Backbone as CSV, one residue per row, in Angstrom:
resi,resn,N_x,N_y,N_z,CA_x,CA_y,CA_z,C_x,C_y,C_z
1,MET,-53.090,127.558,-46.390,-53.195,126.448,-45.415,-52.011,126.555,-44.485
2,ALA,-52.323,126.473,-43.241,-51.270,126.578,-42.205,-50.528,125.272,-42.083
3,LEU,-49.290,125.437,-41.679,-48.358,124.276,-41.476,-48.898,123.306,-40.395
4,GLN,-49.537,123.858,-39.405,-50.105,123.026,-38.367,-51.235,122.156,-38.742
5,THR,-52.067,122.506,-39.684,-53.263,121.762,-40.110,-52.960,120.849,-41.267
6,MET,-51.782,120.865,-41.860,-51.419,120.074,-43.041,-51.196,118.608,-42.643
7,SER,-51.712,117.661,-43.304,-51.461,116.215,-43.134,-51.320,115.528,-44.438
8,LEU,-50.192,114.879,-44.778,-49.983,114.238,-45.991,-50.872,112.951,-46.117
9,SER,-51.021,112.202,-45.070,-51.809,110.973,-45.110,-53.202,111.143,-44.886
10,GLY,-53.667,112.244,-44.332,-55.043,112.436,-44.043,-55.516,111.699,-42.766
11,ARG,-54.591,111.141,-41.989,-54.937,110.422,-40.783,-54.345,111.181,-39.584
12,LYS,-54.342,112.384,-39.590,-53.749,113.145,-38.393,-54.593,112.911,-37.154
13,LYS,-53.927,112.707,-36.040,-54.651,112.479,-34.757,-54.091,113.500,-33.780
14,GLU,-55.043,113.924,-32.960,-54.581,114.865,-31.878,-54.209,113.928,-30.713
15,VAL,-53.027,114.314,-30.193,-52.482,113.497,-29.127,-52.656,114.326,-27.815
16,SER,-53.221,113.677,-26.844,-53.447,114.409,-25.545,-52.363,114.018,-24.625
17,ASN,-51.974,114.857,-23.823,-50.839,114.654,-22.900,-51.480,114.738,-21.490
18,LYS,-52.464,113.860,-21.125,-53.055,113.925,-19.857,-52.183,113.251,-18.800
19,LYS,-52.331,113.580,-17.584,-51.541,113.020,-16.553,-52.106,111.645,-16.131
20,MET,-51.245,110.695,-15.830,-51.637,109.355,-15.477,-51.934,109.360,-13.981
21,THR,-52.842,108.418,-13.645,-53.222,108.255,-12.227,-52.104,107.459,-11.561
22,PHE,-52.231,107.300,-10.214,-51.153,106.568,-9.478,-51.177,105.118,-9.937
23,LEU,-52.328,104.460,-10.069,-52.434,103.100,-10.480,-51.919,102.864,-11.875
24,GLU,-52.113,103.809,-12.818,-51.627,103.754,-14.128,-50.113,103.817,-14.196
25,ARG,-49.652,104.622,-13.272,-48.154,104.753,-13.255,-47.458,103.482,-12.623
26,LEU,-48.166,102.659,-11.889,-47.621,101.449,-11.368,-47.557,100.294,-12.403
27,TYR,-48.334,100.459,-13.448,-48.437,99.440,-14.570,-48.831,98.110,-14.003
28,LEU,-49.508,98.063,-12.887,-49.927,96.778,-12.300,-50.921,96.151,-13.193
29,TRP,-51.935,96.791,-13.679,-53.044,96.216,-14.434,-52.415,95.618,-15.707
30,THR,-51.475,96.325,-16.392,-50.832,95.867,-17.538,-50.027,94.677,-17.348
31,ILE,-49.305,94.546,-16.212,-48.606,93.369,-15.893,-49.506,92.205,-15.710
32,ILE,-50.589,92.378,-15.021,-51.565,91.221,-14.721,-52.129,90.811,-16.060
33,LYS,-52.536,91.701,-16.961,-53.072,91.256,-18.245,-52.045,90.418,-19.053
34,GLY,-50.710,90.866,-19.039,-49.674,90.103,-19.656,-49.455,88.704,-19.094
35,MET,-49.516,88.661,-17.720,-49.345,87.386,-17.100,-50.519,86.437,-17.447
36,MET,-51.728,86.914,-17.523,-52.908,86.105,-17.831,-52.762,85.552,-19.265
37,ILE,-52.233,86.281,-20.217,-51.946,85.729,-21.523,-50.884,84.699,-21.535
38,THR,-49.891,84.841,-20.757,-48.748,83.896,-20.676,-49.293,82.595,-20.050
39,ILE,-50.008,82.664,-18.941,-50.567,81.475,-18.270,-51.533,80.722,-19.159
40,GLY,-52.311,81.525,-19.952,-53.178,80.876,-20.886,-52.491,80.054,-21.989
41,HIS,-51.251,80.445,-22.327,-50.534,79.714,-23.403,-49.873,78.476,-22.752
42,LEU,-49.683,78.449,-21.414,-49.122,77.264,-20.832,-49.987,76.043,-20.994
43,PHE,-51.268,76.175,-21.069,-52.189,75.035,-20.978,-52.748,74.720,-22.412
44,THR,-52.234,75.327,-23.517,-52.628,74.970,-24.875,-51.718,73.868,-25.382
45,ARG,-52.264,73.169,-26.391,-51.569,72.052,-26.955,-50.399,72.572,-27.846
46,LYS,-49.206,71.888,-27.717,-48.048,72.285,-28.442,-48.105,71.784,-29.899
47,VAL,-47.653,72.613,-30.747,-47.678,72.300,-32.168,-46.349,71.727,-32.627
48,THR,-45.357,71.716,-31.824,-44.013,71.155,-32.148,-44.052,69.594,-32.318
49,ILE,-43.377,69.144,-33.346,-43.257,67.730,-33.554,-41.836,67.288,-33.192
50,LYS,-41.640,66.027,-32.784,-40.331,65.529,-32.567,-39.794,64.952,-33.883
51,TYR,-38.985,65.752,-34.561,-38.666,65.471,-35.963,-38.127,64.098,-36.321
52,PRO,-37.016,63.671,-35.749,-36.554,62.419,-36.381,-37.496,61.283,-36.174
53,GLU,-38.191,61.272,-35.078,-39.173,60.132,-34.834,-40.421,60.347,-35.600
54,GLN,-40.975,61.606,-35.637,-42.171,61.918,-36.326,-41.824,62.765,-37.580
55,VAL,-42.447,62.430,-38.727,-42.236,63.166,-39.923,-43.535,63.828,-40.342
56,ARG,-43.488,65.116,-40.466,-44.685,65.885,-40.886,-45.150,65.541,-42.251
57,GLU,-46.478,65.361,-42.420,-47.021,64.989,-43.724,-46.814,66.177,-44.704
58,ARG,-46.353,65.835,-45.928,-46.099,66.882,-46.917,-47.444,67.264,-47.663
59,SER,-47.505,68.497,-48.057,-48.577,68.979,-48.804,-48.664,68.243,-50.172
60,LYS,-49.902,68.286,-50.794,-50.029,67.665,-52.022,-49.344,68.457,-53.191
61,VAL,-49.130,69.739,-52.985,-48.455,70.596,-53.961,-46.997,70.895,-53.530
62,TYR,-46.456,69.982,-52.733,-45.020,70.052,-52.319,-44.108,70.034,-53.501
63,ARG,-43.121,70.940,-53.555,-42.128,70.958,-54.468,-40.824,70.790,-53.878
64,GLY,-40.053,69.777,-54.328,-38.746,69.444,-53.699,-37.645,70.030,-54.556
65,GLN,-36.549,69.217,-54.653,-35.362,69.754,-55.278,-35.518,69.706,-56.797
66,HIS,-34.796,70.548,-57.519,-34.856,70.670,-58.988,-34.138,69.490,-59.667
67,LEU,-34.550,69.086,-60.802,-34.003,67.960,-61.582,-34.043,68.273,-63.100
68,LEU,-32.964,68.124,-63.766,-33.024,68.354,-65.242,-33.162,66.962,-65.853
69,LYS,-34.264,66.781,-66.721,-34.648,65.465,-67.272,-33.756,65.110,-68.385
70,ARG,-33.757,63.809,-68.573,-33.164,63.239,-69.843,-34.291,62.466,-70.570
71,ASP,-34.035,62.222,-71.904,-35.088,61.435,-72.660,-34.788,59.956,-72.509
72,GLU,-35.467,59.124,-73.365,-35.340,57.690,-73.324,-33.934,57.200,-73.627
73,GLN,-33.232,57.982,-74.511,-31.872,57.582,-74.966,-30.717,58.238,-74.091
74,GLY,-31.170,58.890,-72.977,-30.160,59.421,-72.021,-29.670,60.787,-72.482
75,ARG,-30.313,61.449,-73.468,-29.876,62.822,-73.818,-30.686,63.895,-73.010
76,GLU,-29.951,64.968,-72.740,-30.599,66.021,-71.956,-31.698,66.800,-72.782
77,ASN,-32.819,67.055,-72.058,-33.885,67.665,-72.748,-33.725,69.267,-72.935
78,CYS,-32.927,69.824,-72.074,-32.738,71.268,-72.112,-32.174,71.787,-73.393
79,THR,-32.843,72.776,-73.991,-32.263,73.390,-75.198,-31.828,74.755,-74.999
80,ALA,-31.649,75.187,-73.700,-31.086,76.503,-73.397,-31.841,77.627,-73.953
81,CYS,-33.184,77.518,-73.922,-34.012,78.640,-74.471,-34.039,79.787,-73.568
82,GLY,-33.858,79.622,-72.204,-33.802,80.650,-71.280,-35.203,81.006,-70.656
83,LEU,-36.286,80.363,-71.018,-37.503,80.761,-70.502,-37.624,80.473,-69.002
84,CYS,-36.989,79.434,-68.515,-36.996,79.192,-67.049,-36.270,80.361,-66.318
85,ALA,-35.241,80.812,-66.852,-34.543,81.964,-66.174,-35.345,83.183,-66.231
86,LEU,-36.064,83.368,-67.371,-36.886,84.596,-67.428,-38.084,84.549,-66.606
87,SER,-38.653,83.342,-66.340,-39.793,83.243,-65.502,-39.485,83.239,-64.004
88,CYS,-38.251,83.018,-63.571,-37.932,82.962,-62.267,-38.008,84.311,-61.552
89,PRO,-38.964,84.502,-60.601,-39.031,85.772,-59.946,-37.854,86.113,-59.002
90,ALA,-37.196,85.140,-58.561,-36.026,85.360,-57.670,-34.691,85.534,-58.440
91,GLU,-34.762,85.364,-59.735,-33.601,85.375,-60.612,-32.491,84.462,-60.144
92,ALA,-32.875,83.224,-59.798,-31.971,82.301,-59.297,-31.278,81.372,-60.356
93,ILE,-31.838,81.404,-61.562,-31.370,80.497,-62.598,-30.462,81.262,-63.563
94,THR,-29.344,80.688,-63.857,-28.376,81.325,-64.913,-27.975,80.138,-65.821
95,MET,-27.793,80.460,-67.036,-27.402,79.530,-68.072,-26.599,80.117,-69.175
96,THR,-25.780,79.293,-69.757,-24.994,79.654,-70.971,-25.289,78.640,-72.069
97,ALA,-25.633,79.149,-73.258,-26.037,78.220,-74.317,-24.756,78.030,-75.174
98,SER,-24.698,76.879,-75.795,-23.594,76.506,-76.627,-24.198,75.657,-77.784
99,GLU,-23.376,75.599,-78.860,-23.759,74.714,-80.022,-23.238,73.326,-79.874
100,ARG,-24.082,72.370,-80.233,-23.708,70.988,-80.135,-22.756,70.625,-81.264
101,LYS,-21.647,69.882,-80.931,-20.723,69.373,-81.935,-21.160,68.065,-82.414
102,PRO,-20.812,67.638,-83.662,-21.304,66.394,-84.244,-20.975,65.249,-83.265
103,SER,-19.894,65.310,-82.539,-19.466,64.179,-81.730,-20.320,64.092,-80.444
104,GLU,-21.098,65.159,-80.150,-21.944,65.129,-78.958,-23.408,64.865,-79.225
105,LYS,-23.685,64.289,-80.395,-25.054,64.067,-80.757,-25.805,63.075,-79.808
106,HIS,-25.073,62.216,-79.124,-25.616,61.249,-78.227,-25.880,61.847,-76.826
107,LEU,-25.410,63.016,-76.583,-25.556,63.714,-75.273,-26.745,64.750,-75.293
108,TYR,-27.060,65.414,-76.340,-27.987,66.502,-76.361,-28.950,66.247,-77.532
109,ARG,-30.252,66.593,-77.297,-31.299,66.295,-78.283,-31.275,67.370,-79.458
110,GLU,-31.099,68.583,-79.050,-31.172,69.693,-80.099,-29.748,70.158,-80.413
111,GLU,-29.739,71.081,-81.318,-28.399,71.613,-81.763,-27.882,72.613,-80.719
112,LYS,-28.793,73.203,-79.949,-28.247,74.116,-78.896,-28.577,73.425,-77.527
113,TYR,-27.611,73.630,-76.644,-27.702,73.077,-75.300,-27.229,73.956,-74.255
114,ALA,-27.544,73.675,-72.979,-27.014,74.576,-71.902,-25.663,73.990,-71.494
115,SER,-24.587,74.631,-71.732,-23.284,74.174,-71.294,-23.110,74.495,-69.796
116,VAL,-23.690,75.553,-69.362,-23.606,75.937,-67.920,-25.094,76.112,-67.576
117,TYR,-25.602,75.445,-66.537,-26.917,75.588,-65.996,-26.821,75.620,-64.549
118,GLU,-27.037,76.714,-63.883,-26.836,76.811,-62.350,-28.117,77.441,-61.767
119,ILE,-28.428,76.926,-60.528,-29.540,77.394,-59.766,-28.983,77.839,-58.438
120,ASN,-29.127,79.065,-58.055,-28.767,79.544,-56.676,-29.822,79.154,-55.738
121,MET,-29.578,78.055,-54.902,-30.639,77.678,-53.989,-30.861,78.528,-52.808
122,LEU,-29.982,79.501,-52.545,-30.206,80.550,-51.526,-31.244,81.534,-51.997
123,ARG,-31.353,81.769,-53.352,-32.363,82.695,-53.931,-33.616,81.982,-54.259
124,CYS,-33.553,80.668,-54.633,-34.780,79.974,-55.130,-35.849,79.933,-54.095
125,ILE,-37.128,80.216,-54.502,-38.222,80.241,-53.591,-39.157,78.927,-53.842
126,PHE,-38.682,78.070,-54.697,-39.427,76.790,-55.035,-40.848,77.051,-55.433
127,CYS,-41.028,78.014,-56.290,-42.316,78.380,-56.794,-42.892,77.502,-57.888
128,GLY,-42.001,76.950,-58.682,-42.387,76.050,-59.787,-42.631,76.749,-61.076
129,LEU,-42.369,78.058,-61.180,-42.565,78.736,-62.438,-41.661,78.323,-63.496
130,CYS,-40.399,77.966,-63.160,-39.419,77.455,-64.158,-39.953,76.149,-64.788
131,GLU,-40.623,75.368,-63.969,-41.138,73.983,-64.493,-42.332,74.352,-65.466
132,GLU,-43.099,75.306,-65.157,-44.270,75.625,-66.001,-43.834,76.317,-67.286
133,ALA,-42.707,77.100,-67.307,-42.307,77.840,-68.409,-41.566,77.045,-69.447
134,CYS,-40.976,75.888,-69.051,-40.139,75.094,-69.962,-40.987,74.386,-71.002
135,PRO,-40.728,74.732,-72.322,-41.462,74.114,-73.410,-41.063,72.726,-73.640
136,LYS,-39.837,72.242,-73.271,-39.347,70.966,-73.515,-39.487,69.984,-72.300
137,ASP,-40.166,70.456,-71.231,-40.310,69.727,-70.052,-38.960,69.166,-69.513
138,ALA,-38.002,70.060,-69.538,-36.651,69.671,-69.202,-36.383,69.784,-67.692
139,ILE,-37.055,70.778,-66.928,-36.760,70.893,-65.566,-38.059,70.621,-64.811
140,TYR,-37.921,70.011,-63.702,-39.102,69.832,-62.784,-38.671,69.745,-61.355
141,LEU,-39.495,70.030,-60.456,-39.247,69.979,-59.015,-39.759,68.638,-58.570
142,THR,-38.880,67.874,-57.977,-39.256,66.475,-57.576,-40.121,66.508,-56.395
143,GLU,-40.684,65.277,-56.183,-41.530,65.092,-54.966,-40.766,64.404,-53.874
144,SER,-39.426,64.251,-54.086,-38.592,63.657,-53.050,-38.569,64.529,-51.758
145,LYS,-38.296,63.915,-50.656,-38.255,64.588,-49.451,-36.820,65.111,-49.112
146,VAL,-36.004,64.986,-50.149,-34.619,65.475,-50.000,-34.586,66.939,-50.116
147,LEU,-34.249,67.611,-49.087,-34.106,69.104,-49.040,-32.746,69.556,-49.453
148,VAL,-32.547,70.818,-49.635,-31.250,71.375,-49.968,-30.407,71.158,-48.693
149,PRO,-29.307,70.451,-48.772,-28.436,70.209,-47.513,-27.802,71.417,-46.999
150,SER,-27.635,71.530,-45.808,-26.993,72.711,-45.149,-25.433,72.703,-45.509
151,GLN,-24.957,73.809,-45.644,-23.571,73.996,-46.037,-22.919,75.170,-45.194
152,TYR,-21.656,75.419,-45.325,-21.038,76.570,-44.717,-20.582,77.687,-45.678
153,ASP,-20.490,77.330,-46.924,-20.024,78.351,-47.918,-21.155,78.643,-48.857
154,ARG,-21.208,79.854,-49.361,-22.281,80.258,-50.305,-22.119,79.573,-51.555
155,GLU,-20.858,79.253,-52.030,-20.713,78.619,-53.331,-21.309,77.223,-53.332
156,ASP,-21.406,76.572,-52.162,-22.009,75.220,-52.155,-23.486,75.181,-52.415
157,PHE,-24.086,76.340,-52.292,-25.587,76.401,-52.659,-25.877,76.729,-54.020
158,ILE,-24.821,76.885,-54.838,-24.989,77.068,-56.330,-24.997,75.677,-56.949
159,PHE,-26.048,75.147,-57.355,-26.201,73.768,-57.937,-25.944,73.892,-59.444
160,GLY,-24.964,73.179,-59.962,-24.651,73.130,-61.386,-25.263,71.873,-61.939
161,LYS,-24.868,71.626,-63.174,-25.424,70.432,-63.942,-25.017,69.204,-63.238
162,ASP,-23.903,69.124,-62.431,-23.398,67.959,-61.876,-24.480,67.493,-60.754
163,LYS,-25.119,68.376,-60.175,-26.158,68.081,-59.126,-27.503,68.064,-59.671
164,LEU,-27.825,68.722,-60.808,-29.202,68.877,-61.308,-29.597,67.859,-62.365
165,VAL,-28.682,67.310,-63.130,-29.080,66.496,-64.234,-29.424,65.038,-63.673
166,MET,-30.494,64.536,-64.204,-30.975,63.194,-63.774,-29.948,62.158,-64.048
167,PRO,-29.683,61.281,-63.168,-28.737,60.180,-63.444,-29.207,59.263,-64.620
168,LEU,-28.187,58.846,-65.315,-28.489,58.085,-66.515,-29.279,56.792,-66.178
169,THR,-29.042,56.183,-65.126,-29.676,54.960,-64.749,-31.185,55.170,-64.553
170,GLU,-31.459,56.311,-63.888,-32.884,56.656,-63.592,-33.595,56.946,-64.920
171,ALA,-32.967,57.577,-65.896,-33.588,57.891,-67.164,-33.942,56.582,-67.966
172,MET,-33.050,55.638,-67.814,-33.265,54.340,-68.475,-34.398,53.627,-67.847
173,LYS,-34.545,53.712,-66.543,-35.653,53.069,-65.811,-36.978,53.747,-66.227
174,ASN,-36.960,55.028,-66.325,-38.154,55.781,-66.793,-38.627,55.321,-68.247
175,ALA,-37.542,55.135,-69.091,-37.894,54.661,-70.464,-38.441,53.292,-70.514
176,GLN,-37.996,52.409,-69.601,-38.514,51.065,-69.572,-39.901,51.017,-69.038
177,LEU,-40.191,51.909,-68.028,-41.578,52.059,-67.534,-42.511,52.548,-68.498
178,LYS,-42.060,53.512,-69.347,-42.962,54.069,-70.435,-43.263,53.027,-71.423
179,ASN,-42.206,52.205,-71.814,-42.373,51.170,-72.797,-43.327,50.025,-72.297
180,ALA,-43.290,49.756,-70.998,-44.141,48.710,-70.427,-45.552,49.162,-70.432
181,ASN,-45.874,50.420,-70.265,-47.217,50.905,-70.201,-47.744,50.974,-71.580
């Protein structure tokens, strides 16, 4: 097989080097076609919204910021099993497991808990796989319209337990609502 006839992709094309006519060299027809496309876009409806005054409607499957749940007594649900970190395709979740001390029985449900639980919001793609993988229903993506706030340093985008754990007052409200139903 000759080197000239060999093609790795099988899509080899013959390129012709024909001379351009005078009109083709002026590129006049190409410029006119481009201007027609531009003028056509001038008269179409704009899709931009005026953000502070108008708020775009969220999708039904919208996933907001992460939240680590607490139970009715205010204890953290997370048992540091690591399934959420394993299921994360972006590898945004890191955690460190620790053993619960007898004095911490009112803080954690199980004998093992996540002493460090961090989500790198720069890597997170808000897919919800961490929520689905959790056997204790400890993490979920909220429906709130609060987005990850803009920051200047990369370290500010790593959310620890201080930003992720559900506030105790909210957990108590949820428990009262459950008992009322």
